[in-house]
LOTORTI-923312 format. One record per residue (C-alpha): residue in three letters; x, y negated, z negated. Coordinates in steps of 0.05 Angstrom, whole numbers, plus 5000, padded with zeros to 4 digits. Example, Ala and Ser with C-alpha at 12.3 -4.5 7.8 and 13.67 -1.06 7.14 Angstrom:
2
<atom res="ALA" X="5246" Y="5090" Z="4844"/>
<atom res="SER" X="5273" Y="5021" Z="4857"/>
//
This chain:
404
<atom res="MET" X="6428" Y="4551" Z="6441"/>
<atom res="GLU" X="6462" Y="4590" Z="6497"/>
<atom res="MET" X="6398" Y="4587" Z="6541"/>
<atom res="SER" X="6387" Y="4517" Z="6531"/>
<atom res="VAL" X="6455" Y="4498" Z="6560"/>
<atom res="ARG" X="6444" Y="4547" Z="6613"/>
<atom res="ALA" X="6377" Y="4515" Z="6629"/>
<atom res="ALA" X="6410" Y="4444" Z="6626"/>
<atom res="GLY" X="6465" Y="4469" Z="6675"/>
<atom res="VAL" X="6414" Y="4491" Z="6722"/>
<atom res="ALA" X="6373" Y="4430" Z="6719"/>
<atom res="TRP" X="6435" Y="4387" Z="6733"/>
<atom res="VAL" X="6457" Y="4436" Z="6794"/>
<atom res="ARG" X="6390" Y="4428" Z="6823"/>
<atom res="GLN" X="6392" Y="4351" Z="6818"/>
<atom res="ALA" X="6458" Y="4350" Z="6849"/>
<atom res="ALA" X="6429" Y="4388" Z="6908"/>
<atom res="SER" X="6367" Y="4346" Z="6911"/>
<atom res="THR" X="6402" Y="4284" Z="6915"/>
<atom res="THR" X="6403" Y="4265" Z="6989"/>
<atom res="LEU" X="6446" Y="4217" Z="7023"/>
<atom res="SER" X="6387" Y="4177" Z="7053"/>
<atom res="GLY" X="6359" Y="4168" Z="6980"/>
<atom res="LEU" X="6424" Y="4139" Z="6963"/>
<atom res="VAL" X="6433" Y="4093" Z="7020"/>
<atom res="SER" X="6365" Y="4062" Z="7007"/>
<atom res="SER" X="6388" Y="4043" Z="6940"/>
<atom res="ARG" X="6451" Y="4007" Z="6958"/>
<atom res="ALA" X="6472" Y="3937" Z="6980"/>
<atom res="ALA" X="6471" Y="3940" Z="7060"/>
<atom res="GLY" X="6518" Y="3883" Z="7071"/>
<atom res="PRO" X="6577" Y="3913" Z="7033"/>
<atom res="ASP" X="6563" Y="3981" Z="7055"/>
<atom res="PHE" X="6570" Y="3954" Z="7126"/>
<atom res="LEU" X="6634" Y="3931" Z="7114"/>
<atom res="ARG" X="6661" Y="3994" Z="7076"/>
<atom res="ALA" X="6636" Y="4036" Z="7138"/>
<atom res="LEU" X="6670" Y="3989" Z="7180"/>
<atom res="ALA" X="6735" Y="3989" Z="7142"/>
<atom res="ILE" X="6738" Y="4071" Z="7141"/>
<atom res="LEU" X="6721" Y="4071" Z="7215"/>
<atom res="LEU" X="6779" Y="4026" Z="7228"/>
<atom res="VAL" X="6830" Y="4067" Z="7189"/>
<atom res="MET" X="6805" Y="4128" Z="7223"/>
<atom res="LEU" X="6818" Y="4090" Z="7289"/>
<atom res="TRP" X="6888" Y="4071" Z="7272"/>
<atom res="HIS" X="6903" Y="4147" Z="7252"/>
<atom res="LEU" X="6868" Y="4170" Z="7318"/>
<atom res="PRO" X="6914" Y="4212" Z="7364"/>
<atom res="ARG" X="6932" Y="4169" Z="7420"/>
<atom res="PRO" X="6915" Y="4218" Z="7476"/>
<atom res="ALA" X="6842" Y="4211" Z="7445"/>
<atom res="THR" X="6839" Y="4139" Z="7448"/>
<atom res="PRO" X="6792" Y="4109" Z="7499"/>
<atom res="ALA" X="6822" Y="4051" Z="7539"/>
<atom res="MET" X="6771" Y="4002" Z="7513"/>
<atom res="LEU" X="6793" Y="4013" Z="7441"/>
<atom res="GLU" X="6865" Y="4009" Z="7450"/>
<atom res="GLY" X="6872" Y="3933" Z="7430"/>
<atom res="LEU" X="6827" Y="3947" Z="7371"/>
<atom res="LYS" X="6866" Y="4009" Z="7347"/>
<atom res="GLN" X="6926" Y="3965" Z="7340"/>
<atom res="TYR" X="6891" Y="3933" Z="7284"/>
<atom res="GLY" X="6857" Y="3994" Z="7252"/>
<atom res="TRP" X="6908" Y="3982" Z="7190"/>
<atom res="THR" X="6869" Y="3922" Z="7173"/>
<atom res="GLY" X="6815" Y="3968" Z="7144"/>
<atom res="VAL" X="6856" Y="3978" Z="7084"/>
<atom res="ASP" X="6859" Y="3907" Z="7071"/>
<atom res="LEU" X="6785" Y="3902" Z="7076"/>
<atom res="PHE" X="6778" Y="3959" Z="7024"/>
<atom res="PHE" X="6825" Y="3922" Z="6980"/>
<atom res="VAL" X="6781" Y="3859" Z="6985"/>
<atom res="LEU" X="6716" Y="3904" Z="6973"/>
<atom res="SER" X="6750" Y="3936" Z="6912"/>
<atom res="GLY" X="6772" Y="3872" Z="6878"/>
<atom res="TYR" X="6698" Y="3846" Z="6887"/>
<atom res="LEU" X="6667" Y="3906" Z="6867"/>
<atom res="ILE" X="6712" Y="3914" Z="6804"/>
<atom res="GLY" X="6711" Y="3842" Z="6791"/>
<atom res="THR" X="6636" Y="3844" Z="6791"/>
<atom res="GLN" X="6634" Y="3902" Z="6740"/>
<atom res="LEU" X="6678" Y="3861" Z="6690"/>
<atom res="LEU" X="6664" Y="3789" Z="6700"/>
<atom res="ALA" X="6591" Y="3791" Z="6703"/>
<atom res="LYS" X="6593" Y="3819" Z="6629"/>
<atom res="VAL" X="6641" Y="3764" Z="6611"/>
<atom res="ALA" X="6595" Y="3709" Z="6644"/>
<atom res="ARG" X="6538" Y="3742" Z="6601"/>
<atom res="GLY" X="6579" Y="3738" Z="6540"/>
<atom res="GLN" X="6589" Y="3814" Z="6534"/>
<atom res="LYS" X="6652" Y="3847" Z="6515"/>
<atom res="VAL" X="6692" Y="3892" Z="6561"/>
<atom res="ASN" X="6688" Y="3962" Z="6545"/>
<atom res="PHE" X="6754" Y="3991" Z="6560"/>
<atom res="ARG" X="6731" Y="4067" Z="6545"/>
<atom res="ASP" X="6671" Y="4062" Z="6595"/>
<atom res="PHE" X="6708" Y="4026" Z="6649"/>
<atom res="TYR" X="6770" Y="4073" Z="6651"/>
<atom res="LEU" X="6728" Y="4135" Z="6646"/>
<atom res="LYS" X="6679" Y="4116" Z="6701"/>
<atom res="ARG" X="6741" Y="4095" Z="6746"/>
<atom res="ALA" X="6774" Y="4166" Z="6725"/>
<atom res="LEU" X="6707" Y="4208" Z="6744"/>
<atom res="ARG" X="6702" Y="4165" Z="6807"/>
<atom res="ILE" X="6774" Y="4172" Z="6833"/>
<atom res="LEU" X="6809" Y="4234" Z="6805"/>
<atom res="PRO" X="6765" Y="4293" Z="6822"/>
<atom res="ALA" X="6764" Y="4289" Z="6895"/>
<atom res="PHE" X="6843" Y="4263" Z="6893"/>
<atom res="LEU" X="6860" Y="4321" Z="6855"/>
<atom res="VAL" X="6827" Y="4372" Z="6899"/>
<atom res="VAL" X="6859" Y="4345" Z="6964"/>
<atom res="LEU" X="6927" Y="4338" Z="6929"/>
<atom res="ALA" X="6921" Y="4410" Z="6913"/>
<atom res="VAL" X="6910" Y="4428" Z="6985"/>
<atom res="TYR" X="6967" Y="4388" Z="7007"/>
<atom res="VAL" X="7011" Y="4422" Z="6958"/>
<atom res="PHE" X="6988" Y="4496" Z="6961"/>
<atom res="LEU" X="6972" Y="4500" Z="7032"/>
<atom res="PRO" X="7021" Y="4469" Z="7068"/>
<atom res="ALA" X="7007" Y="4490" Z="7136"/>
<atom res="LEU" X="6946" Y="4447" Z="7138"/>
<atom res="ARG" X="6987" Y="4385" Z="7127"/>
<atom res="GLU" X="6992" Y="4336" Z="7180"/>
<atom res="ASN" X="7066" Y="4333" Z="7167"/>
<atom res="PRO" X="7110" Y="4388" Z="7138"/>
<atom res="THR" X="7141" Y="4343" Z="7086"/>
<atom res="MET" X="7112" Y="4304" Z="7033"/>
<atom res="GLN" X="7138" Y="4269" Z="6966"/>
<atom res="ALA" X="7135" Y="4308" Z="6904"/>
<atom res="PRO" X="7071" Y="4317" Z="6869"/>
<atom res="TRP" X="7089" Y="4282" Z="6807"/>
<atom res="ARG" X="7094" Y="4220" Z="6855"/>
<atom res="PHE" X="7027" Y="4229" Z="6869"/>
<atom res="LEU" X="6996" Y="4240" Z="6801"/>
<atom res="THR" X="7033" Y="4185" Z="6772"/>
<atom res="PHE" X="7010" Y="4134" Z="6828"/>
<atom res="THR" X="7081" Y="4118" Z="6844"/>
<atom res="MET" X="7086" Y="4147" Z="6912"/>
<atom res="ASN" X="7080" Y="4081" Z="6950"/>
<atom res="PHE" X="7147" Y="4052" Z="6921"/>
<atom res="GLY" X="7204" Y="4075" Z="6968"/>
<atom res="LEU" X="7154" Y="4110" Z="7013"/>
<atom res="ASP" X="7189" Y="4127" Z="7085"/>
<atom res="TYR" X="7138" Y="4163" Z="7119"/>
<atom res="ARG" X="7189" Y="4192" Z="7170"/>
<atom res="ALA" X="7219" Y="4232" Z="7114"/>
<atom res="THR" X="7160" Y="4248" Z="7071"/>
<atom res="GLY" X="7099" Y="4235" Z="7117"/>
<atom res="GLY" X="7042" Y="4280" Z="7084"/>
<atom res="PHE" X="6988" Y="4249" Z="7050"/>
<atom res="THR" X="7019" Y="4181" Z="7065"/>
<atom res="GLN" X="6947" Y="4147" Z="7064"/>
<atom res="ALA" X="6950" Y="4150" Z="6984"/>
<atom res="TRP" X="6993" Y="4092" Z="6978"/>
<atom res="SER" X="6932" Y="4049" Z="6980"/>
<atom res="LEU" X="6900" Y="4087" Z="6929"/>
<atom res="CYS" X="6964" Y="4077" Z="6883"/>
<atom res="VAL" X="6956" Y="4004" Z="6893"/>
<atom res="GLU" X="6880" Y="4006" Z="6876"/>
<atom res="GLU" X="6904" Y="4046" Z="6812"/>
<atom res="HIS" X="6948" Y="3995" Z="6792"/>
<atom res="PHE" X="6895" Y="3943" Z="6795"/>
<atom res="TYR" X="6847" Y="3985" Z="6752"/>
<atom res="LEU" X="6899" Y="3989" Z="6699"/>
<atom res="VAL" X="6915" Y="3920" Z="6696"/>
<atom res="PHE" X="6859" Y="3881" Z="6711"/>
<atom res="PRO" X="6812" Y="3890" Z="6651"/>
<atom res="VAL" X="6867" Y="3870" Z="6610"/>
<atom res="LEU" X="6875" Y="3804" Z="6643"/>
<atom res="VAL" X="6801" Y="3795" Z="6641"/>
<atom res="LEU" X="6802" Y="3800" Z="6568"/>
<atom res="LEU" X="6862" Y="3759" Z="6559"/>
<atom res="LEU" X="6834" Y="3702" Z="6604"/>
<atom res="SER" X="6762" Y="3705" Z="6569"/>
<atom res="ARG" X="6798" Y="3689" Z="6501"/>
<atom res="LEU" X="6835" Y="3629" Z="6529"/>
<atom res="ARG" X="6804" Y="3561" Z="6515"/>
<atom res="TRP" X="6820" Y="3529" Z="6578"/>
<atom res="GLY" X="6789" Y="3565" Z="6642"/>
<atom res="GLY" X="6835" Y="3536" Z="6689"/>
<atom res="TRP" X="6885" Y="3587" Z="6667"/>
<atom res="THR" X="6846" Y="3636" Z="6718"/>
<atom res="LEU" X="6864" Y="3593" Z="6777"/>
<atom res="VAL" X="6939" Y="3586" Z="6754"/>
<atom res="LEU" X="6945" Y="3657" Z="6750"/>
<atom res="ALA" X="6911" Y="3669" Z="6817"/>
<atom res="CYS" X="6958" Y="3616" Z="6851"/>
<atom res="GLY" X="7016" Y="3648" Z="6814"/>
<atom res="VAL" X="7002" Y="3716" Z="6851"/>
<atom res="LEU" X="6986" Y="3689" Z="6914"/>
<atom res="LEU" X="7047" Y="3645" Z="6921"/>
<atom res="GLY" X="7091" Y="3696" Z="6888"/>
<atom res="GLY" X="7072" Y="3752" Z="6935"/>
<atom res="MET" X="7087" Y="3702" Z="6995"/>
<atom res="LEU" X="7156" Y="3689" Z="6963"/>
<atom res="LEU" X="7169" Y="3757" Z="6951"/>
<atom res="ARG" X="7152" Y="3782" Z="7020"/>
<atom res="ALA" X="7197" Y="3727" Z="7048"/>
<atom res="ALA" X="7253" Y="3747" Z="7004"/>
<atom res="LEU" X="7249" Y="3821" Z="7027"/>
<atom res="TRP" X="7239" Y="3803" Z="7100"/>
<atom res="GLU" X="7315" Y="3795" Z="7118"/>
<atom res="ASP" X="7335" Y="3866" Z="7088"/>
<atom res="ALA" X="7273" Y="3899" Z="7114"/>
<atom res="MET" X="7282" Y="3878" Z="7184"/>
<atom res="SER" X="7359" Y="3898" Z="7187"/>
<atom res="ALA" X="7333" Y="3964" Z="7206"/>
<atom res="PRO" X="7310" Y="3981" Z="7284"/>
<atom res="LEU" X="7237" Y="3977" Z="7303"/>
<atom res="ALA" X="7201" Y="4047" Z="7299"/>
<atom res="ASP" X="7193" Y="4081" Z="7362"/>
<atom res="ASN" X="7125" Y="4100" Z="7347"/>
<atom res="ALA" X="7080" Y="4074" Z="7404"/>
<atom res="THR" X="7017" Y="4064" Z="7360"/>
<atom res="ALA" X="7050" Y="4004" Z="7323"/>
<atom res="SER" X="7108" Y="3954" Z="7326"/>
<atom res="LEU" X="7123" Y="3968" Z="7255"/>
<atom res="ALA" X="7192" Y="3984" Z="7226"/>
<atom res="PRO" X="7197" Y="4038" Z="7172"/>
<atom res="ALA" X="7238" Y="3993" Z="7129"/>
<atom res="TYR" X="7186" Y="3934" Z="7134"/>
<atom res="LEU" X="7135" Y="3990" Z="7109"/>
<atom res="GLU" X="7177" Y="4013" Z="7055"/>
<atom res="ALA" X="7199" Y="3942" Z="7031"/>
<atom res="ILE" X="7135" Y="3902" Z="7042"/>
<atom res="TYR" X="7077" Y="3941" Z="7070"/>
<atom res="TYR" X="7068" Y="3995" Z="7015"/>
<atom res="PRO" X="7087" Y="3969" Z="6950"/>
<atom res="THR" X="7036" Y="3942" Z="6898"/>
<atom res="TYR" X="7072" Y="3876" Z="6886"/>
<atom res="CYS" X="7070" Y="3858" Z="6959"/>
<atom res="ARG" X="6995" Y="3876" Z="6969"/>
<atom res="LEU" X="6952" Y="3842" Z="6916"/>
<atom res="ASP" X="6925" Y="3789" Z="6970"/>
<atom res="GLY" X="6861" Y="3828" Z="6982"/>
<atom res="LEU" X="6850" Y="3851" Z="6912"/>
<atom res="LEU" X="6858" Y="3777" Z="6889"/>
<atom res="PHE" X="6810" Y="3748" Z="6938"/>
<atom res="GLY" X="6756" Y="3801" Z="6924"/>
<atom res="ALA" X="6761" Y="3782" Z="6849"/>
<atom res="LEU" X="6761" Y="3708" Z="6857"/>
<atom res="LEU" X="6695" Y="3717" Z="6896"/>
<atom res="ALA" X="6667" Y="3757" Z="6843"/>
<atom res="ALA" X="6688" Y="3707" Z="6792"/>
<atom res="PHE" X="6662" Y="3645" Z="6832"/>
<atom res="LYS" X="6593" Y="3684" Z="6841"/>
<atom res="ALA" X="6592" Y="3706" Z="6764"/>
<atom res="PHE" X="6614" Y="3640" Z="6733"/>
<atom res="LYS" X="6589" Y="3587" Z="6785"/>
<atom res="PRO" X="6521" Y="3615" Z="6807"/>
<atom res="ASP" X="6493" Y="3542" Z="6824"/>
<atom res="LEU" X="6554" Y="3530" Z="6870"/>
<atom res="TRP" X="6546" Y="3599" Z="6902"/>
<atom res="ARG" X="6474" Y="3588" Z="6920"/>
<atom res="ARG" X="6491" Y="3518" Z="6944"/>
<atom res="TYR" X="6556" Y="3540" Z="6983"/>
<atom res="GLY" X="6544" Y="3613" Z="6998"/>
<atom res="ASP" X="6503" Y="3605" Z="7058"/>
<atom res="PRO" X="6519" Y="3666" Z="7108"/>
<atom res="ARG" X="6526" Y="3623" Z="7164"/>
<atom res="TRP" X="6584" Y="3576" Z="7138"/>
<atom res="THR" X="6619" Y="3636" Z="7104"/>
<atom res="LEU" X="6620" Y="3683" Z="7164"/>
<atom res="VAL" X="6645" Y="3627" Z="7208"/>
<atom res="ALA" X="6700" Y="3613" Z="7152"/>
<atom res="GLY" X="6718" Y="3686" Z="7153"/>
<atom res="MET" X="6725" Y="3692" Z="7225"/>
<atom res="VAL" X="6768" Y="3633" Z="7230"/>
<atom res="ALA" X="6812" Y="3656" Z="7180"/>
<atom res="ILE" X="6820" Y="3725" Z="7210"/>
<atom res="ALA" X="6835" Y="3693" Z="7279"/>
<atom res="LEU" X="6888" Y="3653" Z="7242"/>
<atom res="ALA" X="6917" Y="3718" Z="7212"/>
<atom res="VAL" X="6922" Y="3752" Z="7283"/>
<atom res="LEU" X="6958" Y="3689" Z="7308"/>
<atom res="VAL" X="7011" Y="3692" Z="7255"/>
<atom res="PHE" X="7021" Y="3764" Z="7260"/>
<atom res="HIS" X="7033" Y="3750" Z="7336"/>
<atom res="TYR" X="7078" Y="3690" Z="7324"/>
<atom res="PRO" X="7128" Y="3686" Z="7358"/>
<atom res="ALA" X="7103" Y="3736" Z="7411"/>
<atom res="THR" X="7143" Y="3797" Z="7420"/>
<atom res="PRO" X="7156" Y="3822" Z="7495"/>
<atom res="GLY" X="7133" Y="3889" Z="7505"/>
<atom res="PHE" X="7093" Y="3898" Z="7445"/>
<atom res="ARG" X="7015" Y="3894" Z="7436"/>
<atom res="GLY" X="6981" Y="3889" Z="7367"/>
<atom res="PRO" X="7011" Y="3865" Z="7305"/>
<atom res="THR" X="7084" Y="3847" Z="7307"/>
<atom res="LEU" X="7138" Y="3840" Z="7256"/>
<atom res="THR" X="7149" Y="3763" Z="7242"/>
<atom res="LEU" X="7170" Y="3730" Z="7182"/>
<atom res="VAL" X="7110" Y="3683" Z="7188"/>
<atom res="GLY" X="7064" Y="3741" Z="7192"/>
<atom res="ALA" X="7097" Y="3777" Z="7131"/>
<atom res="VAL" X="7084" Y="3712" Z="7089"/>
<atom res="PHE" X="7022" Y="3684" Z="7113"/>
<atom res="GLY" X="6984" Y="3737" Z="7154"/>
<atom res="TYR" X="6964" Y="3778" Z="7090"/>
<atom res="PRO" X="6933" Y="3723" Z="7051"/>
<atom res="LEU" X="6896" Y="3697" Z="7113"/>
<atom res="LEU" X="6870" Y="3764" Z="7128"/>
<atom res="ALA" X="6846" Y="3774" Z="7058"/>
<atom res="LEU" X="6813" Y="3704" Z="7055"/>
<atom res="GLY" X="6776" Y="3724" Z="7120"/>
<atom res="CYS" X="6756" Y="3787" Z="7096"/>
<atom res="ALA" X="6730" Y="3755" Z="7028"/>
<atom res="CYS" X="6689" Y="3701" Z="7066"/>
<atom res="VAL" X="6656" Y="3756" Z="7114"/>
<atom res="LEU" X="6642" Y="3796" Z="7047"/>
<atom res="ALA" X="6610" Y="3735" Z="7019"/>
<atom res="ALA" X="6563" Y="3727" Z="7080"/>
<atom res="SER" X="6549" Y="3804" Z="7079"/>
<atom res="LEU" X="6520" Y="3792" Z="7003"/>
<atom res="GLU" X="6469" Y="3750" Z="7035"/>
<atom res="TRP" X="6447" Y="3801" Z="7084"/>
<atom res="GLU" X="6375" Y="3807" Z="7067"/>
<atom res="ARG" X="6367" Y="3733" Z="7077"/>
<atom res="ALA" X="6395" Y="3741" Z="7144"/>
<atom res="PHE" X="6368" Y="3814" Z="7166"/>
<atom res="GLY" X="6312" Y="3831" Z="7114"/>
<atom res="ALA" X="6310" Y="3909" Z="7101"/>
<atom res="TRP" X="6344" Y="3926" Z="7169"/>
<atom res="ARG" X="6404" Y="3967" Z="7161"/>
<atom res="VAL" X="6461" Y="3989" Z="7210"/>
<atom res="PRO" X="6441" Y="4057" Z="7230"/>
<atom res="GLY" X="6489" Y="4107" Z="7197"/>
<atom res="ALA" X="6530" Y="4052" Z="7158"/>
<atom res="GLY" X="6506" Y="4069" Z="7088"/>
<atom res="THR" X="6522" Y="4145" Z="7099"/>
<atom res="ILE" X="6591" Y="4130" Z="7125"/>
<atom res="ALA" X="6601" Y="4078" Z="7068"/>
<atom res="ILE" X="6585" Y="4133" Z="7016"/>
<atom res="LEU" X="6624" Y="4182" Z="7050"/>
<atom res="SER" X="6684" Y="4133" Z="7059"/>
<atom res="TYR" X="6727" Y="4153" Z="6998"/>
<atom res="SER" X="6728" Y="4229" Z="7016"/>
<atom res="ILE" X="6735" Y="4208" Z="7090"/>
<atom res="TYR" X="6795" Y="4168" Z="7076"/>
<atom res="LEU" X="6825" Y="4226" Z="7034"/>
<atom res="THR" X="6812" Y="4279" Z="7083"/>
<atom res="HIS" X="6814" Y="4253" Z="7155"/>
<atom res="LYS" X="6888" Y="4267" Z="7166"/>
<atom res="LEU" X="6878" Y="4338" Z="7139"/>
<atom res="SER" X="6815" Y="4348" Z="7184"/>
<atom res="SER" X="6854" Y="4319" Z="7249"/>
<atom res="HIS" X="6911" Y="4367" Z="7241"/>
<atom res="ALA" X="6865" Y="4428" Z="7221"/>
<atom res="THR" X="6825" Y="4409" Z="7285"/>
<atom res="GLU" X="6887" Y="4418" Z="7324"/>
<atom res="LEU" X="6905" Y="4482" Z="7293"/>
<atom res="LEU" X="6838" Y="4510" Z="7306"/>
<atom res="PHE" X="6824" Y="4487" Z="7380"/>
<atom res="GLY" X="6895" Y="4474" Z="7401"/>
<atom res="LYS" X="6930" Y="4406" Z="7407"/>
<atom res="GLU" X="6897" Y="4393" Z="7477"/>
<atom res="SER" X="6831" Y="4389" Z="7441"/>
<atom res="MET" X="6849" Y="4319" Z="7421"/>
<atom res="ASN" X="6851" Y="4290" Z="7489"/>
<atom res="GLY" X="6800" Y="4243" Z="7522"/>
<atom res="VAL" X="6732" Y="4229" Z="7505"/>
<atom res="GLY" X="6723" Y="4299" Z="7477"/>
<atom res="GLY" X="6780" Y="4293" Z="7432"/>
<atom res="PHE" X="6751" Y="4226" Z="7409"/>
<atom res="ALA" X="6688" Y="4252" Z="7389"/>
<atom res="LEU" X="6716" Y="4318" Z="7358"/>
<atom res="TYR" X="6766" Y="4276" Z="7314"/>
<atom res="PHE" X="6710" Y="4235" Z="7286"/>
<atom res="VAL" X="6655" Y="4289" Z="7281"/>
<atom res="SER" X="6704" Y="4336" Z="7247"/>
<atom res="SER" X="6733" Y="4280" Z="7198"/>
<atom res="ILE" X="6663" Y="4258" Z="7180"/>
<atom res="ALA" X="6637" Y="4327" Z="7167"/>
<atom res="VAL" X="6698" Y="4349" Z="7124"/>
<atom res="GLY" X="6691" Y="4281" Z="7086"/>
<atom res="ALA" X="6617" Y="4303" Z="7073"/>
<atom res="VAL" X="6640" Y="4377" Z="7045"/>
<atom res="LEU" X="6684" Y="4341" Z="6995"/>
<atom res="TRP" X="6636" Y="4286" Z="6977"/>
<atom res="ALA" X="6576" Y="4339" Z="6968"/>
<atom res="ALA" X="6623" Y="4394" Z="6929"/>
<atom res="VAL" X="6665" Y="4348" Z="6886"/>
<atom res="GLU" X="6657" Y="4278" Z="6892"/>
<atom res="ARG" X="6580" Y="4271" Z="6879"/>
<atom res="PRO" X="6575" Y="4327" Z="6824"/>
<atom res="PHE" X="6627" Y="4287" Z="6785"/>
<atom res="LEU" X="6591" Y="4218" Z="6794"/>
<atom res="LEU" X="6527" Y="4253" Z="6768"/>
<atom res="ILE" X="6568" Y="4274" Z="6706"/>
<atom res="ARG" X="6592" Y="4202" Z="6696"/>
<atom res="ASP" X="6529" Y="4175" Z="6703"/>
<atom res="ARG" X="6501" Y="4229" Z="6648"/>
<atom res="MET" X="6556" Y="4205" Z="6606"/>
<atom res="LEU" X="6551" Y="4131" Z="6612"/>
<atom res="PRO" X="6499" Y="4085" Z="6639"/>
<atom res="PRO" X="6509" Y="4069" Z="6709"/>
<atom res="ALA" X="6526" Y="4001" Z="6732"/>
<atom res="ARG" X="6477" Y="3962" Z="6768"/>
<atom res="ALA" X="6480" Y="3962" Z="6845"/>
<atom res="THR" X="6557" Y="3961" Z="6845"/>
<atom res="ASN" X="6563" Y="4012" Z="6903"/>
<atom res="THR" X="6623" Y="4045" Z="6869"/>
//
């Protein structure tokens, strides 16, 4: 018995080692992978040290934070597809399988990185951070002041997604048992309008504080704490992603008729352009990039989410437009995106400790930042994330092409 268990363990290790990134890339959807790669690169650009930022990317850097909103739309769609496709086929939602898959997908890499932050404080990009229990309970995005507890702050978006994972399956179950399908639209409109009204209500208190001095963004810390980080203000992207999944699952005929990538891409770009306009209205002298306005806080996020959802819809028809062609490297970056997201701030700080702060200057600093961040993410993926995904696939039948 002992020998058979050992042999099984050796076989599993060999399987994990022999599974190459290139093999995984070829089995995934090219369109969503391109957007996932774009999202993580935008986030990395947002956190890129300013001395290492090329002049040609200064304007784009101001919008690097939108990569998180794109991640939200992708998550809403992918999780929505997993659950809603089953409901559309008349199958039941298996809560145990869903939550176990999510846990094995999210927790191992997250806990390893959290342990590094807790037990190796010298590697933190900021000497202070919230108490570990706030991370373990996924509540650190509430009352988050990056000036006081700035370590591992990127985990705020993971908290939002975890809350979505917990609640969305229950909503799917409840809505699937209601006779009138219109309740889905009623709930969606309630979430959308409720978020807009809530951000409007929080605006006055948030903007009573002075703007941040940080030259990388015209964002007030109080605004981030009250409006940007909390889950209840940031559901737009997840909502539009889930609605896209519902439309594709329950209205396939309409999807085939109106899902032409030429129109959805144009609609998406128009919505994103409108989001940029409302984030800039009225223009604030002396600031570049997104400015803090009531119009932007209320309307900017849903417009951005709508635009990302339309672009995602166009990407789902990638093969129709581009055939088998893929953007070189996009699939690899997409696979590594979660591990990169968790570690890129640690990696950047560790690089500065190793080579000196002056290493993060100019073109060399730009290349060093991205190469080191991707390399560290690849190590975490190979050592932790991928092995646990193999465990998940052994325990549970893998979902069809969900890229999760």
